[in-house]
N, CA and C atoms as an extended XYZ file, in Angstrom:
516
Properties=species:S:1:pos:R:3:atomname:S:1:resname:S:1:resid:I:1 pbc="F F F"
N       100.707       93.757       97.836 N   MET     1
C       100.725       94.984       96.712 CA  MET     1
C        99.224       95.669       97.127 C   MET     1
N        99.425       96.705       96.698 N   ILE     2
C        98.270       98.039       96.699 CA  ILE     2
C        98.056       97.973       95.302 C   ILE     2
N        96.527       97.472       94.740 N   ILE     3
C        95.938       97.688       93.292 CA  ILE     3
C        95.206       99.066       93.665 C   ILE     3
N        95.149       99.979       92.788 N   ALA     4
C        94.116      101.151       92.854 CA  ALA     4
C        93.843      101.002       91.225 C   ALA     4
N        92.503      101.780       91.106 N   SER     5
C        92.623      102.230       89.633 CA  SER     5
C        92.585      103.712       89.679 C   SER     5
N        93.106      103.861       88.134 N   TRP     6
C        92.620      105.315       87.879 CA  TRP     6
C        91.709      106.142       88.618 C   TRP     6
N        90.581      105.249       88.002 N   LYS     7
C        89.318      106.074       88.215 CA  LYS     7
C        88.902      105.878       89.726 C   LYS     7
N        89.294      105.767       90.627 N   GLN     8
C        88.976      105.555       91.925 CA  GLN     8
C        89.947      107.015       91.986 C   GLN     8
N        90.944      107.035       91.973 N   LEU     9
C        92.159      108.050       91.962 CA  LEU     9
C        91.841      109.599       91.466 C   LEU     9
N        91.448      109.669       90.316 N   GLN    10
C        91.035      110.602       89.288 CA  GLN    10
C        89.874      110.546       88.777 C   GLN    10
N        88.570      110.680       89.185 N   PRO    11
C        87.225      110.791       88.894 CA  PRO    11
C        87.249      111.516       87.754 C   PRO    11
N        87.749      113.096       87.855 N   THR    12
C        88.006      114.192       86.801 CA  THR    12
C        88.894      114.525       86.597 C   THR    12
N        88.752      115.219       85.462 N   PRO    13
C        90.333      115.302       84.785 CA  PRO    13
C        91.329      116.175       85.664 C   PRO    13
N        90.840      117.238       86.406 N   SER    14
C        91.129      118.314       87.085 CA  SER    14
C        90.775      117.552       88.888 C   SER    14
N        90.527      116.609       89.307 N   ALA    15
C        91.221      115.958       90.820 CA  ALA    15
C        92.418      115.479       90.959 C   ALA    15
N        92.727      116.332       92.030 N   GLU    16
C        93.648      116.173       92.631 CA  GLU    16
C        93.609      114.922       93.715 C   GLU    16
N        94.750      113.991       94.204 N   LEU    17
C        94.514      112.809       94.921 CA  LEU    17
C        93.711      113.685       96.127 C   LEU    17
N        93.110      112.715       96.783 N   GLY    18
C        92.286      113.015       98.211 CA  GLY    18
C        93.239      112.731       98.956 C   GLY    18
N        92.751      113.452      100.098 N   ASP    19
C        93.918      112.329      101.742 CA  ASP    19
C        93.579      111.163      101.830 C   ASP    19
N        91.918      110.741      101.813 N   ASP    20
C        91.577      109.166      102.281 CA  ASP    20
C        91.421      108.428      101.311 C   ASP    20
N        92.434      108.079      100.029 N   ASN    21
C        92.344      107.465       98.843 CA  ASN    21
C        92.368      105.890       99.168 C   ASN    21
N        92.080      105.111       98.259 N   VAL    22
C        92.183      103.688       98.394 CA  VAL    22
C        94.190      103.236       98.548 C   VAL    22
N        95.010      103.670       98.010 N   ILE    23
C        96.039      103.944       98.626 CA  ILE    23
C        96.727      104.194       99.775 C   ILE    23
N        96.270      105.491      100.250 N   ASP    24
C        96.549      105.604      101.674 CA  ASP    24
C        95.713      105.225      102.709 C   ASP    24
N        94.767      104.554      102.497 N   ARG    25
C        93.798      103.506      103.284 CA  ARG    25
C        94.593      102.484      103.397 C   ARG    25
N        95.381      101.220      102.457 N   ALA    26
C        95.994      100.324      102.109 CA  ALA    26
C        97.301      100.573      102.765 C   ALA    26
N        98.122      101.731      102.862 N   LEU    27
C        99.304      101.932      103.497 CA  LEU    27
C        98.973      101.997      104.956 C   LEU    27
N        97.514      102.633      105.363 N   ALA    28
C        97.680      102.674      107.171 CA  ALA    28
C        97.085      101.227      107.534 C   ALA    28
N        96.819      100.103      106.962 N   ASP    29
C        96.272       99.070      107.109 CA  ASP    29
C        97.865       98.221      106.927 C   ASP    29
N        98.921       98.652      106.279 N   VAL    30
C       100.257       98.158      106.322 CA  VAL    30
C       100.563       98.675      107.414 C   VAL    30
N       100.829      100.147      107.619 N   ARG    31
C       101.545       99.947      109.155 CA  ARG    31
C       100.852       99.950      110.158 C   ARG    31
N        99.487       99.716      110.195 N   ALA    32
C        98.845       98.836      111.175 CA  ALA    32
C        99.531       97.519      111.836 C   ALA    32
N        99.312       96.804      110.380 N   TYR    33
C       100.234       95.262      110.158 CA  TYR    33
C       101.137       95.467      111.151 C   TYR    33
N       102.005       96.437      110.480 N   ASN    34
C       103.646       96.236      110.854 CA  ASN    34
C       103.678       96.639      112.290 C   ASN    34
N       102.708       97.472      112.720 N   ALA    35
C       103.200       97.992      114.603 CA  ALA    35
C       102.682       96.589      115.245 C   ALA    35
N       101.247       95.961      114.590 N   ARG    36
C       101.589       94.745      115.293 CA  ARG    36
C       102.157       93.208      115.064 C   ARG    36
N       103.086       93.506      114.267 N   ASN    37
C       104.273       92.596      113.824 CA  ASN    37
C       105.690       93.263      113.457 C   ASN    37
N       106.225       93.715      114.562 N   PRO    38
C       107.763       94.262      114.059 CA  PRO    38
C       108.929       93.429      113.472 C   PRO    38
N       108.429       92.158      114.009 N   ALA    39
C       109.512       90.795      113.409 CA  ALA    39
C       109.472       90.634      112.099 C   ALA    39
N       108.163       90.718      111.511 N   LYS    40
C       107.877       90.798      110.217 CA  LYS    40
C       106.923       91.661      109.432 C   LYS    40
N       107.882       92.718      109.252 N   PRO    41
C       107.244       94.272      108.635 CA  PRO    41
C       106.917       93.730      106.899 C   PRO    41
N       106.095       94.338      106.485 N   LEU    42
C       105.453       94.441      105.226 CA  LEU    42
C       105.932       96.006      104.462 C   LEU    42
N       106.169       95.386      103.203 N   ALA    43
C       106.373       96.618      102.213 CA  ALA    43
C       105.182       96.463      101.227 C   ALA    43
N       105.318       97.463      100.088 N   VAL    44
C       104.420       96.957       99.155 CA  VAL    44
C       104.704       97.347       97.745 C   VAL    44
N       103.952       96.797       96.792 N   LYS    45
C       103.968       97.445       95.067 CA  LYS    45
C       102.603       97.906       94.663 C   LYS    45
N       102.924       98.897       94.431 N   LEU    46
C       102.085      100.019       93.877 CA  LEU    46
C       101.585       99.849       92.752 C   LEU    46
N       100.832       99.180       92.423 N   ARG    47
C        99.873       98.996       91.163 CA  ARG    47
C        98.678       99.714       90.884 C   ARG    47
N        98.971      100.645       89.651 N   VAL    48
C        97.451      101.626       89.697 CA  VAL    48
C        96.943      101.000       88.072 C   VAL    48
N        96.086      100.649       87.801 N   TRP    49
C        95.188      100.548       86.523 CA  TRP    49
C        94.252      101.411       85.701 C   TRP    49
N        94.861      101.415       84.711 N   GLY    50
C        94.576      101.999       83.700 CA  GLY    50
C        93.630      101.448       82.761 C   GLY    50
N        93.206      101.217       81.535 N   GLY    51
C        92.644      100.434       80.742 CA  GLY    51
C        91.295      100.405       80.810 C   GLY    51
N        90.764       99.656       81.348 N   PHE    52
C        89.066       99.346       81.448 CA  PHE    52
C        89.069       99.841       82.644 C   PHE    52
N        89.914      100.281       83.656 N   GLU    53
C        89.365      100.739       84.754 CA  GLU    53
C        89.985      102.560       84.977 C   GLU    53
N        90.155      102.975       83.546 N   ALA    54
C        90.223      104.497       83.587 CA  ALA    54
C        88.936      105.268       83.684 C   ALA    54
N        89.218      106.243       84.613 N   PRO    55
C        88.170      106.638       84.340 CA  PRO    55
C        87.163      107.093       82.959 C   PRO    55
N        85.716      107.503       83.412 N   ASP    56
C        85.252      107.368       81.773 CA  ASP    56
C        85.764      108.661       81.389 C   ASP    56
N        86.183      110.021       81.826 N   TRP    57
C        86.864      111.088       81.284 CA  TRP    57
C        88.098      110.909       80.059 C   TRP    57
N        88.758      109.873       80.766 N   ALA    58
C        89.782      109.637       80.152 CA  ALA    58
C        89.722      108.727       79.030 C   ALA    58
N        88.768      107.663       78.995 N   LYS    59
C        88.222      106.933       78.051 CA  LYS    59
C        87.811      107.497       76.824 C   LYS    59
N        87.511      108.771       77.027 N   GLN    60
C        86.894      109.375       75.641 CA  GLN    60
C        87.889      110.493       75.209 C   GLN    60
N        89.072      110.247       75.901 N   LEU    61
C        90.441      111.026       74.975 CA  LEU    61
C        90.613      110.598       73.661 C   LEU    61
N        90.557      111.620       72.885 N   GLY    62
C        91.090      111.086       71.130 CA  GLY    62
C        89.523      110.515       70.416 C   GLY    62
N        88.263      110.379       71.373 N   GLY    63
C        87.371      109.542       70.865 CA  GLY    63
C        86.483      108.997       71.510 C   GLY    63
N        85.234      108.655       70.922 N   ALA    64
C        84.255      107.755       71.953 CA  ALA    64
C        84.657      106.545       72.292 C   ALA    64
N        84.572      106.385       73.614 N   PRO    65
C        85.095      104.935       74.184 CA  PRO    65
C        84.571      103.665       73.909 C   PRO    65
N        85.599      102.878       73.482 N   ILE    66
C        85.334      101.565       72.258 CA  ILE    66
C        85.009      100.464       73.648 C   ILE    66
N        83.730       99.747       72.816 N   ALA    67
C        83.386       98.351       73.940 CA  ALA    67
C        83.825       97.224       73.209 C   ALA    67
N        84.362       96.687       73.747 N   THR    68
C        84.908       95.487       73.502 CA  THR    68
C        84.329       94.137       74.342 C   THR    68
N        84.968       93.013       74.142 N   GLU    69
C        84.482       91.960       74.970 CA  GLU    69
C        85.391       91.219       74.913 C   GLU    69
N        86.010       90.321       76.395 N   HIS    70
C        87.269       89.322       76.230 CA  HIS    70
C        86.676       88.692       77.275 C   HIS    70
N        86.880       87.289       77.015 N   ASN    71
C        86.607       86.070       77.850 CA  ASN    71
C        85.280       86.296       78.425 C   ASN    71
N        84.067       86.554       77.289 N   GLY    72
C        83.291       86.821       77.914 CA  GLY    72
C        82.625       87.977       78.818 C   GLY    72
N        83.602       89.041       79.015 N   LYS    73
C        83.352       89.836       79.706 CA  LYS    73
C        82.950       91.307       79.117 C   LYS    73
N        82.440       92.427       79.081 N   GLN    74
C        82.019       93.676       78.558 CA  GLN    74
C        83.252       94.470       79.156 C   GLN    74
N        84.054       94.936       78.394 N   ARG    75
C        85.173       95.645       78.846 CA  ARG    75
C        85.373       96.832       77.832 C   ARG    75
N        85.306       98.215       78.439 N   ILE    76
C        84.943       99.349       77.852 CA  ILE    76
C        86.218      100.100       77.886 C   ILE    76
N        87.334      100.522       76.829 N   LEU    77
C        88.483      101.262       76.795 CA  LEU    77
C        88.287      102.504       76.485 C   LEU    77
N        89.504      103.258       76.753 N   GLY    78
C        89.759      104.666       75.824 CA  GLY    78
C        91.300      103.973       74.488 C   GLY    78
N        91.474      104.867       74.292 N   ARG    79
C        92.821      105.182       73.497 CA  ARG    79
C        93.523      105.407       73.932 C   ARG    79
N        94.236      103.976       74.638 N   PHE    80
C        95.335      103.742       75.517 CA  PHE    80
C        96.728      104.284       74.651 C   PHE    80
N        96.615      104.310       73.759 N   TRP    81
C        97.881      104.343       72.395 CA  TRP    81
C        97.857      105.561       72.189 C   TRP    81
N        97.066      106.529       72.433 N   SER    82
C        96.776      107.877       72.375 CA  SER    82
C        97.676      108.628       72.922 C   SER    82
N        98.145      110.030       71.915 N   ASP    83
C        99.043      110.780       72.875 CA  ASP    83
C        98.025      111.612       73.758 C   ASP    83
N        96.832      111.799       73.810 N   ALA    84
C        96.116      112.701       74.746 CA  ALA    84
C        95.804      111.869       75.904 C   ALA    84
N        95.730      110.292       75.672 N   TYR    85
C        95.522      109.206       76.940 CA  TYR    85
C        96.926      109.188       77.840 C   TYR    85
N        98.053      109.064       77.021 N   ARG    86
C        99.430      109.179       77.842 CA  ARG    86
C        99.582      110.487       78.616 C   ARG    86
N        99.300      111.339       77.822 N   GLN    87
C        99.555      112.932       78.605 CA  GLN    87
C        98.963      112.832       79.817 C   GLN    87
N        97.774      112.286       79.570 N   ALA    88
C        96.889      112.343       81.044 CA  ALA    88
C        97.268      111.134       82.268 C   ALA    88
N        97.802      110.165       81.635 N   TRP    89
C        98.640      109.133       82.657 CA  TRP    89
C        99.747      110.069       83.195 C   TRP    89
N       100.365      110.403       82.021 N   ALA    90
C       101.676      111.119       83.046 CA  ALA    90
C       101.741      111.962       83.666 C   ALA    90
N       100.525      112.527       83.750 N   ARG    91
C       100.309      114.172       85.169 CA  ARG    91
C        99.853      113.053       86.142 C   ARG    91
N        98.994      111.930       86.127 N   LEU    92
C        98.692      110.942       87.348 CA  LEU    92
C       100.026      110.654       87.967 C   LEU    92
N       101.004      110.286       87.111 N   GLN    93
C       102.103      109.850       87.437 CA  GLN    93
C       102.739      110.647       88.721 C   GLN    93
N       102.554      112.350       87.857 N   VAL    94
C       103.312      113.487       88.708 CA  VAL    94
C       103.019      113.295       89.946 C   VAL    94
N       101.492      113.123       89.761 N   GLN    95
C       100.486      113.524       91.166 CA  GLN    95
C       100.692      112.313       92.114 C   GLN    95
N       100.989      111.312       91.475 N   LEU    96
C       101.218      110.149       92.068 CA  LEU    96
C       102.918      110.105       92.968 C   LEU    96
N       103.861      110.203       92.189 N   ALA    97
C       104.869      110.286       92.821 CA  ALA    97
C       105.692      111.278       93.815 C   ALA    97
N       104.713      112.485       93.561 N   ALA    98
C       104.795      113.712       94.265 CA  ALA    98
C       104.263      113.049       95.879 C   ALA    98
N       103.176      112.592       95.699 N   ARG    99
C       102.731      112.069       97.316 CA  ARG    99
C       103.519      110.805       97.653 C   ARG    99
N       103.633      109.863       96.733 N   TYR   100
C       104.095      108.715       97.368 CA  TYR   100
C       105.635      108.217       97.316 C   TYR   100
N       106.448      108.944       96.441 N   ASP   101
C       107.533      108.357       96.324 CA  ASP   101
C       108.482      107.885       97.029 C   ASP   101
N       108.454      108.908       97.812 N   ALA   102
C       109.104      108.933       99.530 CA  ALA   102
C       108.763      108.024      100.728 C   ALA   102
N       107.774      107.643      100.314 N   ARG   103
C       107.358      106.887      101.247 CA  ARG   103
C       107.832      105.488      101.391 C   ARG   103
N       108.278      105.214      102.601 N   PRO   104
C       109.503      104.045      102.548 CA  PRO   104
C       108.474      102.554      102.710 C   PRO   104
N       107.456      102.541      102.845 N   LEU   105
C       106.774      101.725      102.685 CA  LEU   105
C       106.401      100.994      101.083 C   LEU   105
N       106.537      101.629      100.038 N   ILE   106
C       106.181      101.604       98.623 CA  ILE   106
C       107.705      101.171       98.011 C   ILE   106
N       108.066      100.021       97.789 N   ARG   107
C       109.122       99.640       97.277 CA  ARG   107
C       109.396       99.286       95.955 C   ARG   107
N       108.114       99.336       95.339 N   GLU   108
C       108.043       99.170       94.012 CA  GLU   108
C       106.386       99.612       93.460 C   GLU   108
N       106.803      100.182       91.666 N   VAL   109
C       106.006      100.762       91.466 CA  VAL   109
C       105.515      100.260       90.332 C   VAL   109
N       104.866       99.411       89.842 N   ALA   110
C       104.073       98.658       88.381 CA  ALA   110
C       104.199       99.833       87.128 C   ALA   110
N       105.072       99.455       86.297 N   VAL   111
C       104.636       99.999       85.149 CA  VAL   111
C       103.517       99.797       84.288 C   VAL   111
N       102.648      100.636       84.563 N   THR   112
C       101.218       99.942       83.498 CA  THR   112
C       100.416      100.923       82.680 C   THR   112
N       101.575      101.949       82.101 N   ALA   113
C       100.951      102.531       80.740 CA  ALA   113
C       100.925      101.614       80.027 C   ALA   113
N        99.774      102.274       78.886 N   CYS   114
C        99.747      101.412       77.710 CA  CYS   114
C        99.009      100.141       77.969 C   CYS   114
N        98.641       99.404       79.453 N   MET   115
C        97.547       98.797       79.755 CA  MET   115
C        96.129       98.711       79.072 C   MET   115
N        95.332       97.619       78.679 N   SER   116
C        94.403       97.443       78.133 CA  SER   116
C        93.346       96.570       79.144 C   SER   116
N        93.483       95.372       79.508 N   PHE   117
C        92.504       94.485       79.931 CA  PHE   117
C        93.418       93.935       81.366 C   PHE   117
N        94.801       94.019       81.333 N   THR   118
C        95.637       93.579       82.529 CA  THR   118
C        96.508       94.522       82.672 C   THR   118
N        96.926       93.967       83.962 N   ALA   119
C        97.994       95.148       84.262 CA  ALA   119
C        99.632       94.820       84.134 C   ALA   119
N        99.218       93.967       82.806 N   GLU   120
C       100.619       93.670       81.523 CA  GLU   120
C       100.425       94.464       80.684 C   GLU   120
N       101.084       95.321       80.270 N   PRO   121
C       100.773       96.510       79.299 CA  PRO   121
C       101.357       95.914       78.211 C   PRO   121
N       101.711       94.909       77.895 N   PHE   122
C       102.333       94.293       76.530 CA  PHE   122
C       100.853       93.043       75.993 C   PHE   122
N       100.187       93.057       76.924 N   PHE   123
C        99.038       92.030       76.855 CA  PHE   123
C        97.595       92.966       75.914 C   PHE   123
N        97.612       92.110       74.812 N   LEU   124
C        96.321       92.354       74.246 CA  LEU   124
C        95.457       91.456       73.413 C   LEU   124
N        94.843       91.205       74.025 N   PRO   125
C        93.808       90.148       73.288 CA  PRO   125
C        93.845       90.348       71.852 C   PRO   125
N        93.744       89.228       71.249 N   ASN   126
C        93.751       89.396       69.600 CA  ASN   126
C        92.713       88.676       69.045 C   ASN   126
N        91.389       88.502       69.592 N   GLU   127
C        90.196       88.010       69.565 CA  GLU   127
C        89.474       89.476       68.485 C   GLU   127
N        88.990       88.598       67.532 N   PRO   128
C        87.684       89.800       67.129 CA  PRO   128
C        87.052       90.623       67.754 C   PRO   128
N        86.294       90.191       68.945 N   THR   129
C        85.586       91.312       69.756 CA  THR   129
C        86.293       91.945       70.490 C   THR   129
N        87.712       92.114       70.372 N   VAL   130
C        88.879       92.841       70.858 CA  VAL   130
C        89.177       93.622       69.837 C   VAL   130
N        89.955       93.099       68.655 N   ALA   131
C        90.957       93.301       67.730 CA  ALA   131
C        90.205       94.081       66.758 C   ALA   131
N        89.053       94.287       66.599 N   ASN   132
C        88.173       94.366       65.775 CA  ASN   132
C        87.542       96.116       65.794 C   ASN   132
N        87.230       95.956       67.483 N   PRO   133
C        86.620       97.450       67.447 CA  PRO   133
C        87.989       98.141       68.028 C   PRO   133
N        89.071       97.724       68.248 N   LEU   134
C        89.809       98.432       68.561 CA  LEU   134
C        90.704       99.072       67.199 C   LEU   134
N        91.053       98.522       65.980 N   ARG   135
C        91.324       98.929       64.900 CA  ARG   135
C        90.201       99.798       64.443 C   ARG   135
N        89.112       99.695       64.420 N   ALA   136
C        88.166      100.536       63.957 CA  ALA   136
C        88.331      101.925       64.339 C   ALA   136
N        88.917      101.831       65.782 N   ALA   137
C        89.101      103.132       66.464 CA  ALA   137
C        90.398      103.832       66.187 C   ALA   137
N        90.990      103.122       65.725 N   GLY   138
C        92.299      103.628       65.105 CA  GLY   138
C        93.821      103.145       65.868 C   GLY   138
N        93.111      101.866       66.680 N   TYR   139
C        94.397      101.289       67.151 CA  TYR   139
C        95.589      100.630       66.101 C   TYR   139
N        96.415      100.682       66.132 N   THR   140
C        97.538      100.053       65.257 CA  THR   140
C        99.089       99.369       66.257 C   THR   140
N        99.221       98.267       65.450 N   ASP   141
C       100.646       97.544       66.242 CA  ASP   141
C       101.699       98.866       66.537 C   ASP   141
N       101.856       99.410       65.440 N   ALA   142
C       103.057      100.743       65.552 CA  ALA   142
C       102.807      101.555       66.752 C   ALA   142
N       101.218      101.994       67.362 N   ALA   143
C       100.991      102.698       68.096 CA  ALA   143
C       101.057      102.512       69.592 C   ALA   143
N       100.867      101.064       69.680 N   HIS   144
C       100.757      100.504       70.538 CA  HIS   144
C       102.467      100.070       71.013 C   HIS   144
N       103.184      100.071       70.225 N   ARG   145
C       104.730      100.234       70.413 CA  ARG   145
C       105.690      101.325       70.851 C   ARG   145
N       104.952      102.204       70.034 N   GLN   146
C       105.158      103.719       70.315 CA  GLN   146
C       104.789      104.085       71.861 C   GLN   146
N       103.942      103.332       72.205 N   CYS   147
C       102.991      103.446       73.599 CA  CYS   147
C       104.308      102.992       74.565 C   CYS   147
N       104.608      101.826       74.353 N   LEU   148
C       105.203      100.815       75.111 CA  LEU   148
C       106.694      101.148       75.223 C   LEU   148
N       107.204      101.971       73.855 N   GLN   149
C       108.572      102.931       74.252 CA  GLN   149
C       108.844      103.714       75.028 C   GLN   149
N       107.637      104.518       74.942 N   GLN   150
C       107.577      105.883       76.070 CA  GLN   150
C       107.125      105.562       77.329 C   GLN   150
N       106.675      104.961       77.531 N   ALA   151
C       106.034      104.212       79.168 CA  ALA   151
C       107.224      104.574       79.816 C   ALA   151
N       108.439      104.192       80.342 N   VAL   152
C       109.500      104.243       81.066 CA  VAL   152
C       109.038      105.907       81.665 C   VAL   152
N       109.048      106.653       80.512 N   ALA   153
C       109.525      108.399       80.217 CA  ALA   153
C       107.979      108.426       81.115 C   ALA   153
N       106.707      107.916       81.173 N   ASP   154
C       105.599      108.385       81.633 CA  ASP   154
C       105.834      108.437       83.480 C   ASP   154
N       106.508      107.336       83.412 N   TYR   155
C       107.225      107.267       85.021 CA  TYR   155
C       108.414      107.928       85.533 C   TYR   155
N       108.764      108.914       84.754 N   ALA   156
C       110.070      109.782       85.407 CA  ALA   156
C       110.046      110.425       86.699 C   ALA   156
N       108.650      110.856       87.199 N   PRO   157
C       108.650      111.267       88.275 CA  PRO   157
C       109.154      110.871       89.527 C   PRO   157
N       108.953      109.054       89.490 N   TRP   158
C       109.465      108.739       90.331 CA  TRP   158
C       111.128      108.334       90.378 C   TRP   158
N       111.433      108.808       91.704 N   LYS   159
C       112.939      108.621       91.520 CA  LYS   159
C       113.357      107.835       92.793 C   LYS   159
N       113.013      107.589       93.877 N   ALA   160
C       113.200      106.749       95.057 CA  ALA   160
C       112.868      105.481       94.746 C   ALA   160
N       111.498      105.005       94.322 N   SER   161
C       110.920      103.853       94.120 CA  SER   161
C       111.288      103.011       92.756 C   SER   161
N       111.434      101.731       93.048 N   ARG   162
C       112.117      100.858       91.892 CA  ARG   162
C       110.649      100.444       91.319 C   ARG   162
N       111.341      100.783       89.934 N   LEU   163
C       109.780      100.358       88.692 CA  LEU   163
C       110.020       98.930       88.443 C   LEU   163
N       109.091       98.496       88.086 N   VAL   164
C       108.651       96.741       87.452 CA  VAL   164
C       107.709       97.370       86.664 C   VAL   164
N       108.087       96.157       85.973 N   LEU   165
C       107.469       96.519       84.284 CA  LEU   165
C       106.936       94.592       84.326 C   LEU   165
N       105.802       94.084       83.892 N   SER   166
C       105.085       92.942       83.874 CA  SER   166
C       105.560       92.647       82.405 C   SER   166
N       105.989       91.440       82.081 N   LEU   167
C       106.046       91.233       80.364 CA  LEU   167
C       105.248       89.720       80.166 C   LEU   167
N       104.630       89.945       79.052 N   ASN   168
C       104.014       88.663       78.433 CA  ASN   168
C       104.535       89.379       76.797 C   ASN   168
N       105.154       87.540       76.330 N   PRO   169
C       105.819       87.959       74.833 CA  PRO   169
C       104.554       89.007       74.125 C   PRO   169
N       105.166       89.528       73.204 N   PHE   170
C       104.852       90.697       72.248 CA  PHE   170
C       105.129       89.814       70.955 C   PHE   170
N       103.873       89.542       70.268 N   TYR   171
C       104.097       89.064       69.306 CA  TYR   171
C       103.574       90.006       68.219 C   TYR   171
N       104.494       90.749       67.300 N   GLY   172
C       103.870       91.647       65.857 CA  GLY   172
C       104.325       91.578       64.650 C   GLY   172
């Protein structure tokens, strides 16, 4: 599995994917491994994290970043449920798909749109140190549902790679 963060890939709103990014370096490592081990070649799942791993500029879309605490860890989030955030995420998917969708080493792409604390977009802690700041920033269960319902559309540029979605129960 290749795990990359949005902030690694697009540190500024106008940034294009560079030629020597974390995904390219990981793919080079897999190609080198496969060359050394032709009888046991590997392929990968690509997982790009947004949420608390989003770039600072994305965390400001629609309002100030949101300070939360989960399991004793401070996490700063953006409004991952908002249209502005989702549109920026979808633009990133266009860039990623254009560059990586035809790569034979990438067999799966994880749908991580709407993620906050983990790559599982349905997971959102309900403890007061998370719920209260999010609700004060305009989060609603309905907005999260809408984000989740539109998440697959955010990945429409991916045509060749299989999309996978990690699920946890969603209580609402």
